[in-house]
N, C-alpha and C positions, 0 to 999 in steps of 0.2 A: 661372260666368257673367260677362258684361260688362254693364255697363249705359251707355246712350248718350242724351244728352239731344239730342232731336231737336226742341224747341222752337222756335216761331216766334213773330212778334210778335203772332199772335193765339190761338194755342194753346200750350199746354205739354204734351210729350208725353216719354214715357221708351220708350226700344227699349231690352228686354232679351233678350240672346241666350244662350239655354241651350246649353251644351256638351257635350251627352250624352256618357255613358262609352261604351265599345264594349258591343255585347250580351253578356249573362252570362243564364245557365241560373238559373232561379228553382222550385226544388223542393225537398222536404224535407231531400234528401241536400245541400243546400248550405249548411245554416243554420251549421256550422262555418267553411265556407269563407269566407260572408259576414263573420261577427266578425274572421277574420284576415285578410281582404284589402280589404274595403270601408273607405274612410276612415272614423274616429270624427270626423266633422266633419258640420255641419249643411247640408242641402242640400235637393233636389226628387229626385222618383223617379218613374219611371213603369213598371208592370208589364203585360204585353201578352202576348197567344197569338201563339207565334211561326209557325204555319200554319193559321192561320184569322184571318177578319175577321166581325164583327158586324156585322148589319143595323140600320140606323135610316131611319126615316122621319119626319121632323119634320113636326108639324101644319101642314097648308097647302104642302107641299113638293110638287113634281109627280115630283122623284126620290129615289131611295133614295141614302144615302151607307153607306159600310163602313168599318169603324175594327178594327184589333186590341187598341186600348187596353181593358184591364180596370179598372185602377185608377191615380190620381195620388194621391203624398202627398208629406210633406214631413218634416224633423224631423231626429234625428241618424242617418244614412242606415245606419250598420251595425246600430244597435239596432232601426230599426223595421223594416228589411228581415229581419233573423232572428228579429223577434219574430211578423211576419206569419206566417212559417212554424213555428216552435216552438209558440206559443199558438192560432194561428188563432182569434182572436175575431171576425173579419170573416168571417160564415157564407158570404157570397156568393162573397169572395174562396177560402175554402176549396174552394166546391163546383167554381170554376172551375180549382184545383189539381189535384182528381181528374180533370177530364175533359179539359183541354187542357195541351199541351206550353207552359210559360209560360218569359219571358224577362224582364229588367227592365234598367235605364239608368237613371243616376243623373247628377246634376252637383252638386257642392259651390257653397256660396254662402256668401261671406264674411259675417257677420252682426257688422259693427261700429258699426251705425247702432243708437244707443240708443232712436232714435222710432220707428223700424219694423223689424218680424220680417221681413226679406226671404226667407228660406224660405217663410211663410204667404202673402207677396203674390205670389211667383212661382205658387206654387200655387195660389192663388184665380184668377189671370191666367189659367194653363191651364185649369182648369175652366171658366172664364167662356167661354174661346174653344170647348172642347168642345162646351159646351150651346148657344153660339149657331149653331155648324155641324149638331150633331146633334139639337139638341131638348131632349136630357136628358145627365145626367152619365154618366160610364163606370159600367158595372152594378155595380161593387164599393165605389164611393162613395157613403156614404149621405148625404152633405151637402156644401155647399159652404162653403168659408172666407168669412166674413163681410167685407165690402169694408173698404179700409185708408182712412184717412185722408188717403191720399197725394194731394197737392195737383197733381196731372197730370189733363187732360182724357182723354188716352189712354193706354193702357199697352199697347205693341205686345209681342208676343213672338216 
């Protein structure tokens, strides 16, 4: 992840560029692979259907939108991703695992700012952008991260 200051005299804005990893399969057979090959680092990740897009029609919109995204999350990458597969505490995500061929991508986020939890900031920003466009959260996300006290007018992802 790279953060660029795009502030002007009138507004303050940060541009966050997420550098997603290559696509990796997300299935029960991958639990050990994830623990062995995904970095033990904090970051953000997304889980999506490889060959399917889900339909959204936001309230008041005249067109439909389509997205393959199933879940957006953050935390310790290897532990969170393998936990989703091993423990399946998220019932909706577990249902999608049974019905669709899923994949995931991730990006490490250096979290050396004691004032902010950057992985949560990025996750919250991604979820807000998704909700703004599609009218709701990805199907397996139960809640949004609370907004941060980040002193910027815009967070561009």
